[in-house]
N, C-alpha and C positions, 0 to 999 in steps of 0.2 A: 231162242234169240240170245245174242250176246248183249248184256246190259252193262253200261258203263256208269260208274258212280263218281261223284265229286266229293271226296272226303275232306272236310274243312278242318283246319288246325295246323299249327306250325307255319310252314311256308305257304300252305294252301289257304288263301284268303277268300272269304265269302264274296267280296266285291268282284272277284274274277269269274264267278260262276256264270254270270249272265253272258259272258263271252264264249262259253262252251256251246258248240253247235249240236252235239249229239249226246249230251249227258242229261238223262231225264230226271235224275234225283240227286239230292244232297244228303250226305250222312254227317251228322254232328253229334257231339256229346252234349249232355245236359249242361255241363259246366261252360262249354263254349257258347251255348244258346244264351245262358244267363248274362254272359259278358258282351253279347252282341245282339241283343233283342232288337234294337233299332234297325240294324242292317237286315235282319230277317224280315222285319215288317215292310221294308222297302221292296221286297221281292214278292211275286205272286206264286203261291203253291196251291195245287188242287187237293192234295191229301197229306195228312200228317200221320206217320206211323211211329208209335212210341214203344220201344223195347224196354225191358226191365220195368214193367208197369207198376210193380210194387212201390216205386218211388213216387207215384202219383196218388197214393191212397189217402194222403192228407191234403185236402183241397186248399189249405191255408199256406202251403209252402211256396217259396219263391219260384220254384220250377213250374208248378201248376199255373201260377199267376202269369209267368212269362209265356207259357204255351197258349194260354187263353188270349193273350194280346196279339197273337199272330193272325187271328181272324181266318183260320182255315176251316171250312165247313165239314169236310170229311175227315174223321179221326178214327184211328185204329190203335188199340192198346194190346200189346203182347205181354202176357204174364203167366207164370206157372202157378201163382197163388192168388186167384181172384177173390176167394173168400177164405179167411182163416177163422178168427174168433170174433171179429168185429164187423157187424153189418154196415156200420157207418162208413167203413173203408170201402166196402163194396158199392155203397151208394155214391161215394165220391168218384169212383172209376166210371160208373154208369153215367153219372151226371156229366162227366167230361166228354164222353163219346156220344151220348144220346140225351142231351139236356131236356129236362121236363117230363121224361117218360114215367117217372115215379112221383111227379109233383115236387114240391119243395121238401127239405129234409124233415120238417115237423110232420108233414103228412105221411111221409115214409115211415117215420119213427112210430107214429100212432097206429098206422095200418098194418105194418109188417113187423117192425123190430120189437115192440112191446109184447105182442102175442107170442112170438117165438121165444123171447127171453122168459116169459112167465111159464111157458110149457116145460122149460128145463128144470124147474123146481121139482123136487121129489114129492112135494105136497100138492102139485097141480091137479085140479079136478079133471074129470073126463071132458067137460065142456071146454075147458081151457086147451086141453090137448087136441080136441077136434078142431077148434078154431085155428090153432097153430098149424095143423095139417092142411087145412083149407088155404091158409095164407101162404104156406110153403108151395102148394101146387100153383097158386096164382103167381107167386114170385118166379117160379121156374118157367111157367107158361109165357110170361112177359119177357123174361131174359132170353129164352130160346129164339126170339124173333131177331136178336141182334148179336148174340154171343155164340161163338163156335168153340166147342170143347173137344179136345182130343186127349183121351185118357191113355194110360200106359199100354193097355191091351191093344190099342190101335197103333200107337206110335212104335211099339215093340216090333211090329211086322216089318218096319222099314229101317230098323237100326241093327247094326251088327251085335252079335251076342256079347254080353257084358261079363267079364271075369273079375272077381274081387279076390285079392290076396291079403291076408293079415300077416304082417311081419313084425316080430318082436326084436327089439335091439336093446342091448345094455347101455345105460347112460354113460357118457364120457366121464373121465376123472373129475373134470371141473363141475359137471352136472351133479355127480355124486357128492362132491364136497359142498356145493351150495345147498343141495337138498338137506343134507345132514346139518349144515349150519342153520338153515331155516327152522328145522324141527327142534334143534337144541335151543335156539333163541326163543321159540314159541313156548317150550317147556319152562324155561327160566323166567320169562317176562310175559306170560300169557295175558295178564290183566292189562298191562300197558299197551300191548299190541291190539287187543280187542277194543280199546278206546278209539283207535284210529281206523281199524279195518273190521269189516264183517267177515264171517267164515267164508262166504263166497269170494270176497276179494282176496283172502289169503290163498284160496285154491287157485285163483287166477294168477297170483305170483308164482305158485308152484308150476302151473302150466307154462308160464313164460320160461322158466328154467328148463323145462322138458323140451320146449321148442328150440330155444337157443339162449344161453345165459346172458348174452348182450342185451336182450330185451328188458332185463331187470333195470338197466341203467336208463331206460327211456320212459320211466314212470312220470306222469304229469304232476301227480301229487305225492312227493316223497314222504315216507313215514319211517318209523324205526326199523321195520323189517327190510324195506327196500334199501334204505341207506346203509344198513349193516352189510347186506349182500353186495351192494355196489362197491363197497370198500374192498371186498374180496376178489373183485374181478381184475384180471390182468389188463394191461394197456390195450386199447382197441386195435392197435397195429399188430399186436401179437395174437389176436384171435382170428378164427376162421371156421369153415364148415366142420373141421375136426373136433371142435368144442361141443358140437351137438351131434349125437349119434344118428338122429333122424335126418338131419341135414347132410351129414357125411354120407349116409346111405344114398340119399337122393343125388348127391354129387357124383357118386360112383355110377349110379344108373345113367345119369346124363352123359358121362364120359363114355360108358359102354355103348350107349345109343349113338353117340356121335361117331364112334369108331365103326360101328356096324353099318351106318349109313354112308360111310366113306367121307 
């Protein structure tokens, strides 16, 4: 069947949706929802489908609160990462689409989370590990009643073959200059720089230079390193993709693709 969607945002106002005769559903961003919760509440919907479900893992966020106010009984979450390292995030997703199936969070924490956490300790006893295995089976058994999982071995049958190419490019002259400047400054004033930046933050600055030197000038919290590098940048009107080898390569790819596609 040919399905028509009403995508709200920009000139497409939600208030005009009710006038559509043959459009069965609305597509909106989370940001649009937050800004127009009252308008959404005035309309009746049968189902709510939430893409990018990882954004709903924290039940105290404004987005989750806004979605709960819509009073839509049927809810579906689509996510590639339902469980990572935090079972509380998993509980939040489940509680949103299937309220009460695991009880309140305190009950879930005592019955499932604590045994599973304790079993991860190298010093966990056999009894603790057996209890965790039992709780895992129970958790999976309940989850399977409402959760549909599609792993890569299933999805791969319906997707075209994926090719990955690793391409190495030399940094531009500006990138080389900034990298050398950063390393020289770090060598000369290491103690001063480390007062403001952690090693990971310093690596992040270097990564910005590798992506595009102009990113150095967009630091929210300027420090000795970024201020020094920013003074070495040319005027923004004189910069372009050619100042980043990676971006310059991508620029050529896009041009070649446009020419090939006519």
